[in-house]
SERO-4910 file (N, C-alpha, C, O; in steps of 0.05 Angstrom, whole numbers):
BEGIN
 pado doro    nc1    nc2    nc3   cac1   cac2   cac3    cc1    cc2    cc3    oc1    oc2    oc3
  Unk    A    883   -524   -184    859   -531   -199    852   -509   -218    846   -514   -242
  Unk    A    852   -484   -209    846   -462   -226    871   -448   -235    889   -444   -219
  Unk    A    874   -441   -261    898   -428   -270    898   -398   -263    918   -384   -269
  Unk    A    876   -388   -251    876   -360   -243    871   -357   -213    862   -376   -200
  Unk    A    876   -334   -203    874   -329   -174    845   -322   -166    828   -318   -183
  Unk    A    841   -320   -140    815   -313   -130    806   -285   -139    783   -281   -146
  Unk    A    826   -267   -141    819   -240   -151    810   -240   -180    792   -225   -187
  Unk    A    823   -258   -196    814   -260   -224    786   -270   -225    770   -261   -241
  Unk    A    779   -289   -208    751   -299   -207    732   -277   -199    711   -275   -210
  Unk    A    740   -261   -179    723   -239   -171    718   -219   -194    696   -211   -199
  Unk    A    740   -211   -207    736   -192   -229    720   -204   -252    705   -190   -265
  Unk    A    723   -230   -256    708   -243   -277    678   -242   -270    661   -237   -287
  Unk    A    671   -249   -245    643   -249   -238    632   -220   -238    609   -216   -244
  Unk    A    648   -200   -231    640   -172   -233    634   -165   -262    615   -151   -268
  Unk    A    652   -175   -279    648   -170   -308    622   -182   -317    607   -169   -332
  Unk    A    616   -206   -309    591   -219   -316    567   -204   -305    547   -200   -319
  Unk    A    569   -195   -280    548   -179   -268    542   -154   -283    519   -147   -288
  Unk    A    564   -141   -292    561   -116   -308    547   -122   -335    530   -107   -343
  Unk    A    556   -144   -347    543   -151   -373    513   -156   -369    497   -147   -385
  Unk    A    507   -171   -347    479   -178   -342    462   -153   -336    440   -150   -347
  Unk    A    473   -135   -319    457   -111   -312    455    -92   -337    434    -79   -340
  Unk    A    476    -91   -353    474    -75   -378    453    -86   -396    436    -72   -407
  Unk    A    453   -113   -399    432   -126   -416    404   -121   -406    386   -115   -421
  Unk    A    401   -123   -379    375   -118   -367    366    -89   -371    343    -84   -378
  Unk    A    384    -71   -368    378    -42   -372    370    -37   -401    351    -23   -406
  Unk    A    384    -49   -420    378    -46   -448    350    -58   -454    334    -46   -469
  Unk    A    344    -81   -442    319    -94   -446    296    -77   -436    275    -74   -449
  Unk    A    300    -65   -412    278    -48   -401    275    -23   -418    252    -14   -422
  Unk    A    297    -12   -428    295     12   -445    279      6   -471    262     21   -479
  Unk    A    285    -17   -483    271    -25   -507    242    -29   -501    224    -21   -517
  Unk    A    236    -42   -479    208    -47   -471    193    -20   -467    171    -17   -477
  Unk    A    205     -1   -453    193     25   -449    189     39   -475    167     50   -480
  Unk    A    208     38   -493    206     52   -519    184     39   -536    172     52   -552
  Unk    A    180     13   -532    160     -1   -548    132      5   -538    113      9   -554
  Unk    A    129      6   -511    102      9   -500     93     38   -500     70     44   -505
  Unk    A    112     56   -494    104     85   -490     90     97   -514     70    111   -510
  Unk    A     98     93   -539     84    106   -561     55     97   -564     39    111   -575
  Unk    A     48     73   -554     21     63   -557      2     75   -536    -22     71   -537
  Unk    A     14     89   -516     -3    102   -495    -11    129   -505      6    145   -512
  Unk    A    -37    134   -506    -46    161   -517    -38    184   -499    -44    207   -505
***
């Protein structure tokens, strides 16, 4: 059914997890950088 093995699926989901956590980290950094200057 799948042209790739179980290990390939694992590494693909790890890759997606890394992409998501990187995106989340970047989003939090941008939010912090946006909010912090407005705090006296």
